[in-house]
C-alpha positions as CSV (number, residue, x, y, z in Angstrom):
1,M,2.0,22.9,-11.8
2,S,3.6,19.9,-9.3
3,H,2.4,18.8,-6.0
4,D,2.9,16.3,-3.6
5,I,0.8,13.5,-3.0
6,D,0.2,11.7,0.3
7,L,-0.6,8.5,-0.4
8,F,-1.9,6.3,2.9
9,F,-1.5,2.4,2.4
10,D,-1.3,-1.1,3.2
11,F,0.3,-3.5,1.2
12,I,-2.5,-6.4,1.4
13,S,-4.8,-3.8,-0.4
14,P,-5.1,-5.4,-3.9
15,Y,-6.5,-2.2,-5.3
16,T,-3.4,-0.3,-3.5
17,Y,-1.1,-2.4,-5.6
18,L,-2.7,-1.3,-8.6
19,A,-2.6,2.2,-8.1
20,H,1.0,1.8,-7.5
21,T,1.4,0.2,-10.9
22,Q,0.2,3.5,-12.5
23,L,1.9,6.1,-10.1
24,P,5.5,6.8,-11.7
25,A,3.6,7.5,-15.1
26,L,1.0,9.7,-13.5
27,C,3.9,11.5,-11.2
28,E,6.0,12.0,-14.5
29,R,2.7,13.5,-16.4
30,T,2.2,16.2,-13.5
31,G,5.5,16.7,-12.2
32,S,4.6,15.3,-8.6
33,R,5.7,13.4,-6.3
34,V,4.2,10.3,-3.7
35,R,5.3,10.9,0.1
36,F,4.1,7.3,1.5
37,W,2.6,6.8,4.6
38,P,2.6,3.4,5.4
39,M,-0.5,2.5,8.0
40,H,-2.1,-0.5,9.4
41,L,-5.4,-1.0,7.5
42,L,-7.4,-3.1,9.7
43,N,-6.2,-1.2,12.4
44,L,-7.5,1.9,10.9
45,M,-10.9,0.5,9.9
46,Q,-11.7,-0.7,13.9
47,Q,-10.7,3.3,14.4
48,V,-13.1,4.6,11.9
49,G,-15.7,2.1,11.9
50,N,-15.3,0.2,8.2
51,V,-15.1,-3.0,7.5
52,P,-13.0,-5.0,5.0
53,T,-14.9,-6.4,1.9
54,T,-14.0,-9.7,2.6
55,V,-16.1,-9.6,5.7
56,I,-19.2,-7.7,4.5
57,C,-20.6,-10.1,2.4
58,A,-19.9,-12.9,-0.2
59,N,-21.8,-11.0,-3.5
60,K,-19.4,-7.9,-2.7
61,M,-16.5,-10.4,-2.4
62,K,-17.4,-12.0,-5.8
63,Y,-18.1,-8.8,-7.6
64,A,-14.5,-7.5,-6.3
65,T,-12.6,-10.3,-7.7
66,Q,-14.5,-9.4,-11.1
67,D,-13.6,-5.8,-10.6
68,I,-10.0,-6.8,-9.8
69,G,-9.7,-8.5,-12.9
70,R,-11.1,-5.6,-15.0
71,W,-8.6,-3.5,-13.9
72,V,-5.5,-6.1,-14.1
73,A,-6.9,-6.0,-17.8
74,R,-6.7,-2.4,-18.4
75,Y,-3.4,-1.8,-16.9
76,G,-2.2,-4.7,-18.4
77,V,-0.3,-5.8,-15.2
78,S,0.4,-9.5,-13.6
79,L,-1.9,-10.2,-10.4
80,Q,-2.7,-13.3,-8.5
81,P,-5.1,-13.7,-5.7
82,N,-2.7,-14.4,-2.3
83,P,-4.3,-16.6,0.3
84,H,-1.8,-15.6,2.8
85,V,-3.1,-12.1,2.8
86,F,-4.8,-12.3,6.1
87,S,-3.1,-15.3,7.7
88,G,-0.8,-13.5,9.4
89,D,0.3,-10.3,10.9
90,P,1.2,-7.3,7.9
91,S,3.3,-5.4,10.5
92,L,6.9,-6.4,9.7
93,A,6.1,-5.5,6.4
94,L,4.7,-2.0,7.0
95,R,7.4,-1.3,9.7
96,G,10.1,-2.4,7.1
97,S,8.7,0.2,4.7
98,L,8.9,3.0,7.2
99,V,12.8,1.9,7.6
100,A,13.4,1.8,4.0
101,Q,11.9,5.5,3.7
102,K,14.8,6.5,6.7
103,Q,17.3,4.7,4.7
104,G,16.7,6.1,1.0
105,A,15.4,2.4,-0.5
106,E,11.5,3.1,-0.5
107,T,11.2,2.8,-4.0
108,A,12.7,-0.4,-4.4
109,Y,11.1,-1.9,-0.8
110,N,7.8,-1.1,-1.6
111,R,7.9,-2.2,-5.2
112,A,9.3,-5.4,-4.1
113,I,6.6,-6.2,-1.5
114,F,3.8,-4.9,-3.7
115,D,5.3,-7.4,-6.6
116,A,5.3,-10.4,-3.9
117,Y,1.9,-9.6,-2.6
118,W,0.2,-9.5,-5.4
119,R,2.1,-10.4,-8.6
120,D,3.8,-13.6,-6.7
121,A,1.4,-14.6,-4.1
122,V,4.4,-14.9,-1.5
123,D,3.6,-14.8,2.2
124,V,5.4,-11.7,3.3
125,T,4.1,-12.1,7.1
126,D,6.3,-15.0,7.0
127,R,9.5,-13.4,8.3
128,A,11.8,-15.8,6.3
129,R,10.0,-15.6,3.0
130,L,9.8,-11.3,3.6
131,E,13.5,-11.6,4.2
132,A,14.1,-13.7,0.7
133,T,12.2,-11.3,-0.9
134,L,14.1,-8.3,0.2
135,D,17.4,-9.9,-0.4
136,A,16.3,-10.6,-4.1
137,A,15.4,-7.4,-4.5
138,G,18.9,-6.7,-3.5
139,L,18.2,-5.2,-0.4
140,A,19.6,-6.2,2.9
141,G,16.9,-8.0,4.3
142,K,17.9,-9.1,7.6
143,A,19.4,-6.1,8.8
144,M,16.2,-4.4,7.4
145,L,13.9,-6.4,9.6
146,A,16.1,-6.2,12.5
147,T,16.0,-2.5,12.5
148,A,12.1,-2.7,11.7
149,D,11.7,-4.8,15.1
150,Q,12.7,-1.4,16.9
151,A,10.1,0.0,19.2
152,E,10.3,3.3,17.7
153,Y,8.9,1.6,13.9
154,G,5.8,0.0,15.9
155,E,5.2,3.5,17.2
156,L,5.6,5.3,14.0
157,L,3.4,3.1,12.2
158,A,0.7,3.4,15.1
159,K,1.2,7.2,14.5
160,N,0.6,7.0,10.8
161,T,-2.6,5.0,11.1
162,A,-4.1,7.6,13.9
163,L,-3.0,10.3,11.3
164,A,-4.7,8.8,8.7
165,A,-7.9,8.5,10.9
166,E,-7.5,12.3,11.5
167,R,-7.2,13.3,7.7
168,G,-10.3,11.3,6.7
169,V,-8.9,8.1,5.4
170,F,-10.9,4.9,5.8
171,G,-9.3,2.7,3.3
172,S,-6.4,1.9,1.0
173,P,-5.1,3.3,-1.6
174,T,-6.3,7.0,-0.2
175,F,-4.4,9.6,-1.5
176,I,-4.6,13.5,0.0
177,V,-3.4,16.6,-2.1
178,G,-4.2,19.5,-0.1
179,H,-7.3,18.9,1.6
180,D,-8.8,16.9,-1.2
181,V,-9.3,13.2,-0.8
182,F,-9.3,10.3,-3.3
183,F,-9.9,6.9,-2.2
184,G,-9.0,4.0,-4.7
185,N,-7.3,3.6,-8.3
186,D,-10.3,4.4,-9.4
187,R,-9.9,7.6,-8.8
188,L,-6.7,8.2,-10.3
189,E,-8.4,10.2,-13.3
190,F,-9.6,12.5,-10.7
191,L,-6.2,12.9,-9.0
192,E,-4.6,13.4,-12.1
193,G,-7.0,16.2,-12.6
194,R,-6.6,17.9,-9.3
195,L,-2.5,17.6,-9.8
196,R,-3.0,19.7,-13.1
197,G,-5.1,22.4,-11.2
Protein backbone atom coordinates (compact mmCIF):
# COMPACT_ATOMS: atom_id res chain seq x y z
CA MET A 1 0.00 0.00 0.00
CA SER A 2 1.49 3.35 -1.03
CA HIS A 3 1.20 6.54 0.97
CA ASP A 4 2.34 10.10 0.80
CA ILE A 5 4.85 11.01 3.49
CA ASP A 6 4.99 14.63 4.58
CA LEU A 7 8.55 15.43 5.65
CA PHE A 8 9.05 18.64 7.60
CA PHE A 9 12.75 19.42 7.60
CA ASP A 10 15.61 21.86 7.89
CA PHE A 11 19.00 21.24 6.34
CA ILE A 12 20.80 22.21 9.57
CA SER A 13 19.82 18.94 11.26
CA PRO A 14 22.40 16.13 10.90
CA TYR A 15 19.72 13.59 11.79
CA THR A 16 17.68 14.84 8.86
CA TYR A 17 20.67 14.32 6.58
CA LEU A 18 20.97 10.78 7.91
CA ALA A 19 17.27 10.11 7.29
CA HIS A 20 17.49 11.65 3.83
CA THR A 21 20.14 9.11 2.82
CA GLN A 22 17.69 6.30 3.62
CA LEU A 23 14.53 7.68 2.05
CA PRO A 24 15.00 6.54 -1.57
CA ALA A 25 15.26 2.89 -0.52
CA LEU A 26 12.37 3.21 1.92
CA CYS A 27 10.15 4.73 -0.75
CA GLU A 28 11.11 2.04 -3.24
CA ARG A 29 10.31 -0.71 -0.74
CA THR A 30 6.92 0.76 0.18
CA GLY A 31 5.86 2.44 -3.06
CA SER A 32 5.53 5.70 -1.17
CA ARG A 33 6.27 9.29 -2.12
CA VAL A 34 7.79 12.04 0.02
CA ARG A 35 6.38 15.55 0.02
CA PHE A 36 9.09 17.87 1.31
CA TRP A 37 8.16 20.79 3.55
CA PRO A 38 11.17 23.03 4.18
CA MET A 39 10.75 24.89 7.48
CA HIS A 40 12.90 27.19 9.59
CA LEU A 41 13.79 24.88 12.47
CA LEU A 42 14.94 27.48 14.98
CA ASN A 43 11.85 29.60 14.36
CA LEU A 44 9.67 26.51 14.79
CA MET A 45 11.35 25.70 18.09
CA GLN A 46 10.63 29.21 19.33
CA GLN A 47 6.99 28.81 18.33
CA VAL A 48 6.52 25.48 20.12
CA GLY A 49 8.83 25.98 23.09
CA ASN A 50 11.58 23.55 22.13
CA VAL A 51 15.35 24.11 22.29
CA PRO A 52 18.19 22.73 20.14
CA THR A 53 20.39 19.97 21.52
CA THR A 54 23.38 22.29 21.27
CA VAL A 55 22.03 24.68 23.92
CA ILE A 56 20.62 22.13 26.38
CA CYS A 57 23.82 20.87 28.00
CA ALA A 58 27.35 19.80 27.15
CA ASN A 59 26.66 16.18 28.14
CA LYS A 60 23.75 15.89 25.73
CA MET A 61 25.80 17.40 22.93
CA LYS A 62 28.61 14.94 23.64
CA TYR A 63 26.10 12.08 23.51
CA ALA A 64 24.62 13.37 20.25
CA THR A 65 28.07 13.36 18.67
CA GLN A 66 28.57 9.71 19.65
CA ASP A 67 25.05 8.81 18.55
CA ILE A 68 25.49 10.39 15.14
CA GLY A 69 28.70 8.39 14.72
CA ARG A 70 26.79 5.17 15.36
CA TRP A 71 24.20 6.02 12.72
CA VAL A 72 26.89 6.98 10.22
CA ALA A 73 28.47 3.55 10.71
CA ARG A 74 25.14 1.75 10.44
CA TYR A 75 24.11 3.53 7.25
CA GLY A 76 27.58 3.47 5.70
CA VAL A 77 27.48 7.16 4.79
CA SER A 78 29.91 10.04 5.15
CA LEU A 79 29.28 12.81 7.66
CA GLN A 80 31.56 15.40 9.16
CA PRO A 81 30.70 18.05 11.73
CA ASN A 82 29.98 21.40 10.13
CA PRO A 83 31.24 24.34 12.19
CA HIS A 84 29.22 26.73 10.02
CA VAL A 85 25.75 25.33 10.79
CA PHE A 86 24.78 28.03 13.26
CA SER A 87 27.11 30.74 11.98
CA GLY A 88 24.63 32.30 9.59
CA ASP A 89 21.02 32.40 8.47
CA PRO A 90 19.85 29.13 6.85
CA SER A 91 16.81 30.81 5.29
CA LEU A 92 18.25 31.28 1.80
CA ALA A 93 18.98 27.57 1.36
CA LEU A 94 15.45 26.77 2.59
CA ARG A 95 13.84 29.30 0.28
CA GLY A 96 15.93 27.85 -2.54
CA SER A 97 14.42 24.45 -1.81
CA LEU A 98 10.99 25.98 -2.31
CA VAL A 99 12.11 27.43 -5.64
CA ALA A 100 13.45 24.01 -6.64
CA GLN A 101 10.06 22.46 -5.84
CA LYS A 102 8.35 24.80 -8.28
CA GLN A 103 11.00 24.19 -10.92
CA GLY A 104 10.90 20.40 -10.66
CA ALA A 105 14.49 20.26 -9.39
CA GLU A 106 13.74 19.41 -5.77
CA THR A 107 15.51 16.05 -5.65
CA ALA A 108 18.80 17.35 -7.05
CA TYR A 109 18.63 20.52 -4.97
CA ASN A 110 17.98 18.84 -1.64
CA ARG A 111 20.63 16.20 -2.23
CA ALA A 112 23.18 18.88 -3.11
CA ILE A 113 22.45 20.95 -0.01
CA PHE A 114 22.35 18.03 2.42
CA ASP A 115 25.65 16.72 1.02
CA ALA A 116 27.23 20.17 1.18
CA TYR A 117 26.17 20.66 4.80
CA TRP A 118 26.96 17.24 6.20
CA ARG A 119 29.25 15.35 3.84
CA ASP A 120 31.48 18.26 2.82
CA ALA A 121 31.02 20.73 5.74
CA VAL A 122 30.43 23.66 3.38
CA ASP A 123 29.16 26.96 4.77
CA VAL A 124 25.98 27.11 2.70
CA THR A 125 24.77 30.09 4.71
CA ASP A 126 27.35 31.96 2.62
CA ARG A 127 25.63 32.99 -0.61
CA ALA A 128 28.64 32.52 -2.86
CA ARG A 129 29.32 29.03 -1.54
CA LEU A 130 25.66 28.11 -1.81
CA GLU A 131 25.60 29.30 -5.41
CA ALA A 132 28.75 27.31 -6.18
CA THR A 133 27.24 24.21 -4.57
CA LEU A 134 24.19 24.47 -6.80
CA ASP A 135 26.26 25.10 -9.91
CA ALA A 136 28.35 22.01 -9.15
CA ALA A 137 25.12 19.99 -8.96
CA GLY A 138 24.12 21.14 -12.45
CA LEU A 139 21.63 23.71 -11.20
CA ALA A 140 21.46 27.38 -12.09
CA GLY A 141 22.64 28.65 -8.72
CA LYS A 142 22.59 32.40 -9.32
CA ALA A 143 19.17 32.38 -10.95
CA MET A 144 17.64 30.08 -8.33
CA LEU A 145 18.88 32.20 -5.46
CA ALA A 146 17.71 35.39 -7.13
CA THR A 147 14.25 33.85 -7.36
CA ALA A 148 14.50 32.74 -3.73
CA ASP A 149 15.02 36.39 -2.76
CA GLN A 150 11.47 37.19 -3.86
CA ALA A 151 9.12 37.95 -0.98
CA GLU A 152 6.74 35.12 -1.83
CA TYR A 153 9.35 32.52 -0.89
CA GLY A 154 10.00 34.07 2.49
CA GLU A 155 6.25 34.08 3.07
CA LEU A 156 5.96 30.47 1.96
CA LEU A 157 8.77 29.41 4.30
CA ALA A 158 7.01 31.16 7.19
CA LYS A 159 3.75 29.41 6.26
CA ASN A 160 5.46 26.02 6.18
CA THR A 161 6.96 26.68 9.60
CA ALA A 162 3.60 27.70 11.03
CA LEU A 163 1.95 24.65 9.46
CA ALA A 164 4.60 22.43 11.03
CA ALA A 165 3.71 23.81 14.47
CA GLU A 166 0.00 23.25 13.78
CA ARG A 167 0.63 19.63 12.78
CA GLY A 168 2.55 18.77 15.93
CA VAL A 169 6.10 19.14 14.65
CA PHE A 170 8.79 20.14 17.16
CA GLY A 171 12.00 19.13 15.40
CA SER A 172 13.64 17.83 12.23
CA PRO A 173 13.17 15.39 10.65
CA THR A 174 9.47 14.87 11.25
CA PHE A 175 7.51 12.47 9.06
CA ILE A 176 3.72 12.53 8.99
CA VAL A 177 1.49 9.88 7.42
CA GLY A 178 -2.18 10.63 7.94
CA HIS A 179 -2.38 11.65 11.59
CA ASP A 180 0.67 9.64 12.66
CA VAL A 181 3.83 11.58 13.49
CA PHE A 182 7.33 10.06 13.48
CA PHE A 183 10.28 12.15 14.70
CA GLY A 184 13.90 11.35 13.96
CA ASN A 185 15.85 9.04 11.70
CA ASP A 186 15.62 6.42 14.45
CA ARG A 187 11.88 6.13 13.77
CA LEU A 188 12.21 5.10 10.14
CA GLU A 189 11.46 1.49 11.05
CA PHE A 190 8.16 2.54 12.63
CA LEU A 191 7.44 4.78 9.65
CA GLU A 192 7.98 1.88 7.28
CA GLY A 193 5.67 -0.30 9.36
CA ARG A 194 2.98 2.36 9.11
CA LEU A 195 3.47 2.62 5.36
CA ARG A 196 3.06 -1.13 5.00
CA GLY A 197 -0.22 -0.92 6.89
